[in-house]
C-alpha beads as a LAMMPS data file, in Angstrom:
LAMMPS data file: protein, C-alpha beads

87 atoms
86 bonds

1 atom types
1 bond types

-500.0 500.0 xlo xhi
-500.0 500.0 ylo yhi
-500.0 500.0 zlo zhi

Masses

1 110.0

Atoms # bond

1 1 1 -80.663 64.140 219.674
2 1 1 -83.267 63.307 222.152
3 1 1 -83.139 64.717 225.722
4 1 1 -83.058 61.260 227.166
5 1 1 -80.057 60.259 225.060
6 1 1 -78.032 63.012 225.969
7 1 1 -79.017 61.942 229.759
8 1 1 -77.927 59.135 229.318
9 1 1 -74.278 60.421 227.977
10 1 1 -74.286 62.981 231.118
11 1 1 -74.738 59.904 233.275
12 1 1 -72.091 57.789 231.422
13 1 1 -69.470 60.308 232.169
14 1 1 -69.123 59.599 235.739
15 1 1 -67.819 56.087 234.629
16 1 1 -64.857 57.325 232.971
17 1 1 -61.382 57.819 234.182
18 1 1 -59.297 60.850 234.140
19 1 1 -57.639 60.112 230.669
20 1 1 -60.947 58.405 229.044
21 1 1 -62.334 62.339 229.764
22 1 1 -59.312 64.009 228.062
23 1 1 -59.680 62.207 225.529
24 1 1 -63.547 63.011 224.841
25 1 1 -62.723 66.612 225.669
26 1 1 -60.170 66.222 222.435
27 1 1 -63.415 64.742 220.112
28 1 1 -65.828 67.266 221.281
29 1 1 -63.345 70.052 220.877
30 1 1 -62.429 68.836 217.154
31 1 1 -66.402 68.551 216.265
32 1 1 -67.162 71.935 217.937
33 1 1 -65.616 75.037 216.132
34 1 1 -65.821 78.195 218.691
35 1 1 -65.896 81.283 216.508
36 1 1 -64.883 84.385 218.353
37 1 1 -67.276 87.096 218.233
38 1 1 -64.888 89.668 216.539
39 1 1 -63.604 87.143 214.201
40 1 1 -67.069 86.375 213.169
41 1 1 -67.896 90.056 212.880
42 1 1 -64.771 91.014 210.722
43 1 1 -65.582 88.054 208.392
44 1 1 -68.816 89.282 207.803
45 1 1 -67.826 92.945 207.139
46 1 1 -64.970 91.311 204.607
47 1 1 -67.815 89.399 202.660
48 1 1 -69.707 92.422 202.483
49 1 1 -66.603 94.245 200.979
50 1 1 -66.139 91.567 198.701
51 1 1 -69.066 91.431 197.590
52 1 1 -69.153 95.312 196.347
53 1 1 -71.837 96.147 199.186
54 1 1 -69.668 98.034 201.701
55 1 1 -66.968 100.459 200.338
56 1 1 -64.465 99.941 203.093
57 1 1 -64.383 98.237 206.577
58 1 1 -65.602 99.994 209.382
59 1 1 -63.380 101.621 211.762
60 1 1 -62.881 100.263 215.371
61 1 1 -64.055 103.191 218.051
62 1 1 -61.334 103.794 220.324
63 1 1 -64.352 105.526 222.239
64 1 1 -64.589 104.543 226.365
65 1 1 -68.263 104.254 226.430
66 1 1 -67.800 102.790 229.973
67 1 1 -66.249 106.652 231.311
68 1 1 -69.873 107.835 230.428
69 1 1 -71.586 107.735 234.401
70 1 1 -75.309 106.315 233.729
71 1 1 -78.196 108.978 234.555
72 1 1 -81.198 107.890 236.776
73 1 1 -84.699 108.819 235.427
74 1 1 -87.845 108.685 237.313
75 1 1 -90.975 106.754 236.332
76 1 1 -91.709 104.583 233.243
77 1 1 -88.297 102.931 231.259
78 1 1 -87.095 105.537 229.021
79 1 1 -87.471 102.498 225.821
80 1 1 -90.903 102.930 226.681
81 1 1 -91.295 106.689 226.829
82 1 1 -89.597 106.951 222.912
83 1 1 -91.810 103.970 221.775
84 1 1 -94.772 106.028 222.691
85 1 1 -93.401 109.345 221.214
86 1 1 -93.023 107.635 217.794
87 1 1 -96.687 106.175 217.602

Bonds

1 1 1 2
2 1 2 3
3 1 3 4
4 1 4 5
5 1 5 6
6 1 6 7
7 1 7 8
8 1 8 9
9 1 9 10
10 1 10 11
11 1 11 12
12 1 12 13
13 1 13 14
14 1 14 15
15 1 15 16
16 1 16 17
17 1 17 18
18 1 18 19
19 1 19 20
20 1 20 21
21 1 21 22
22 1 22 23
23 1 23 24
24 1 24 25
25 1 25 26
26 1 26 27
27 1 27 28
28 1 28 29
29 1 29 30
30 1 30 31
31 1 31 32
32 1 32 33
33 1 33 34
34 1 34 35
35 1 35 36
36 1 36 37
37 1 37 38
38 1 38 39
39 1 39 40
40 1 40 41
41 1 41 42
42 1 42 43
43 1 43 44
44 1 44 45
45 1 45 46
46 1 46 47
47 1 47 48
48 1 48 49
49 1 49 50
50 1 50 51
51 1 51 52
52 1 52 53
53 1 53 54
54 1 54 55
55 1 55 56
56 1 56 57
57 1 57 58
58 1 58 59
59 1 59 60
60 1 60 61
61 1 61 62
62 1 62 63
63 1 63 64
64 1 64 65
65 1 65 66
66 1 66 67
67 1 67 68
68 1 68 69
69 1 69 70
70 1 70 71
71 1 71 72
72 1 72 73
73 1 73 74
74 1 74 75
75 1 75 76
76 1 76 77
77 1 77 78
78 1 78 79
79 1 79 80
80 1 80 81
81 1 81 82
82 1 82 83
83 1 83 84
84 1 84 85
85 1 85 86
86 1 86 87
């Protein structure tokens, strides 16, 4: 769809009443299936197990990474230092 077509549709939204907007919302929801990231990840892992690439599904970590305090470092970003060291 071109940007012009999309802009035209957006402009026409202002002309719709509440019932029409609700109906349009339902149609859009039917056309666009939203896959939750966790569900997508589980599906991928399950396919890998089914194909024999993985022996079992990975366990979910129960560790709370947010409990670890961030450490301030001086100088250039740590990622730059790591990349340089690997060269």
